[in-house]
N, C-alpha and C positions, 0 to 999 in steps of 0.2 A: 815518446810514450803517450802521445796525446789521446789515444784510444782507451787508456786505462782509467778505471774508476777506483777511487780509494775512499773507504768508509772510515771516518775519524770518530772514535768513541772516547770521549773525555768529558768529565763533568765540569771542568774549568773552561768556560766559554772563551775566555781570553786566549788560552793556550790552543784550543781547537781552532779559533779564528786565525791564529798565527800559523799553525800547521797548514791550514787550508791556503793561506796566502803563499807560503813557500811552494806548495805543490801546484797551485793554480798557475803560478809564474812559469812552472816547468811543463805546463800543458796538460796536467792531470785533471780529470773531473772529480770533484770531491763532494761529500755530503757529511754533515755533522750530526752526532747524536750525543746527548748530554746525560743520559742515565742508562744504567744497565738494563732496566726493565724494558726499554723500547729498542734495545740494540738488535735483538733477533728479528723483530718485525721489519726494521729498516734494512737489515742484511738481506732478507728475502725480497724486499721491494726494490732495492738498489742493485743487487747482484754484483758486488764489487769484485775487482781483481785482487785487492789487497785490503787488509783491515789493520788500522793502527788502533790498538786497544789499551786503554789506561787500566792499570791494575786496580786502583781503588775507585770504585763507583758506587753510587747509591742503588739500592734494590737488588742488584746482582753484580758481583765483582768480576774483574777481568778473567780470573781463573775459571769461573763458572761459565762465562760466555765463551771462552776458548774451548772448553769441553763440549758445549752445545753445538758450536760451529763445526767441530771435528766429527760430530755424529753424522753430519750431512754434507760436508764439503772439505776439500783439501786446499782451499784458497789460502795463500800466504797470510800469516798473522805476525805482526811486530808488536810486542808488548811495550808499553810506556810505563816507567816507574820513577817516582820521585826519589832523589838522592836521600838516603837515610831510611827509606821504607824497607821493611823486611821482604825480601824477594829472593827466593832460591831460583837462580836462573836454570838450573838443571830441572827443577820441578816444573817450571813454566815451559821449558822446551820439551820435556817429556809429555806434557799435556797436549802438545801439538803446535806450540808457537815456533816460528821459524827464526826469530831474532828478537832482540830487546834493545831499547834505548833508554838511557837514564836522563831524567830531567835535572837541571836545565840542560838542554841540548843545543848544539850549533845547528842552525838551519841547513847549512850545506851538508853537514854530516847526515842529518835526517834524510834529506833528499837522496844522498848517495846510498844510504842503507835501503831505502825504498826501491831505488832502481836496481841495486844489486840483487835483492830478494826476488824482484820480478823477473830479472834476466835469468836467474837460476831456475825459477819456476817454469819459464818458457822453455829453457833448455831441457829440463827434466821431462816436460810434456812431450817435446819433440823426440827425445830419446825413447820414451815409452811407445810412441807411435812406430818408431823404427825397430824396436825390440819388444814386441808385445806377445812373444811366444810363451804360452803356458808351459809350466814345468811340472812333471808328474814323477814322484818317487813313491816308494811304499808308504801308504797311509797319509800322504800329503800331496795336495795339488794346489798350485798357486798361479793365478792368472792376472798379469799386469794390465790387461785390457779392461778388466772389470773390477780390479782390486779385490778379487774374491779369493779366499783361502778355505780349502776344505781339508779338514784333519780328522781322520778316522770316521769319515762319513758325515761329519757335522761342519757347519760353517763356523769359521773362527774369525772373530772380530778383532782386527788389528788397526790401530791408528796409522795414518799415512807413512810416517817415518819408520815405524816398526815393520810395516809391510815392505817398504823399500829396502830396509836393511836385510831382512830375511831373503827377499828376492835376489838382492845383489850377491850375498854370500852363496846362495843356492846356485846362482848362475856361474859361479867360479869355484865349483866344488874342488876341495883339496888345496886351494891356494890360500896362503896366509896373508892377511892384511893387518897392517898396524892400525892403531886407533886414529892416527892422523890421516892415513889413507882412506879410512872409512868416513871420517869427517869430510874430506875432500869430495868423495864420490856420492855421499848421501846428502850431506848438508851444504856442500859447495865450498870452493876454495876461499871465499870471502866470508865464511861463517865466523862469528865473533865469540863463540862459546869455547869450551875446553873439552879435553878427552873424556872427562867423567860422563859426558852426555852419551858417548858410545856405550860405556859400561852399564849405565842405567837402562838403555834401550835393549841391550843384549839380555840383561836380567829379566826385563819385562817379557821379551819373546820366549825365553826359556821357561818362564813360569806358566806360559800358555801351552807348552808342550810337555807331555808326561814323562819323557825320558826313557820309554820302553821300546823305542823304535830302533831300527838298524842304521841309524844315522844320528848325528848330533852336531850342535854348534860347539866347537872345541876351543878352549883357551890355550893358546900357545904362550906359555909363561915368558915374560920379558919381551914379547913381540906383539901379539895381538890375538886375532880370532880367525877361524876357518870353519867351513862347513864340510863335515867328513862323513862320507858314506861308509858303511861297514858294520862291525859289531858294535852294538849300542853300549856306551859307557856313561856313567853318571856325569852330568855336566859339572864342570869344575868352576 
């Protein structure tokens, strides 16, 4: 993975240097930023393939930076959080992070996480190239080639994981998927989160749809979720 660039955003220079050392040995190109205030400028200048993002930063915290990056890019983000810090992993992942690592961490584990997230990102990008067909149903159009969603004639803004979840369910209309199956297909088999992540993302997608359409994302109690065309029913 010698062609991959990793941006390290951590105010602890010692930890940032240590992370860079681990990754440099594996052939990654790295760059370090030590404040939240300069993170976005460095992101634009460096164009990284992955961001390692500390939660607690001066000027602008990790959650804020994650939100700003997600407005312009789907680049993978791994959150770094110190043991004992208040960190809701579901909240972080909902904001667009792809994974998280708790400090103090093992260097080999960190490198393994980085490689796993990058592999998953590349696989998803390749899958999107092979399966970039737009889907159109009444009042909804979704295009994976442009990540564009049009709903009742207006553009609907969806973060990458919400988009991918909606597109996946819409691509398999009528089929029921368990939460674990959705985690595998959307977040990847090596994802380190839990099934609550799926529930949170489903809730966020539903909130952006008004529920008056002849289709819906249905809860199949005790099993999971499916996208169902037909008579509109209130989302459960």
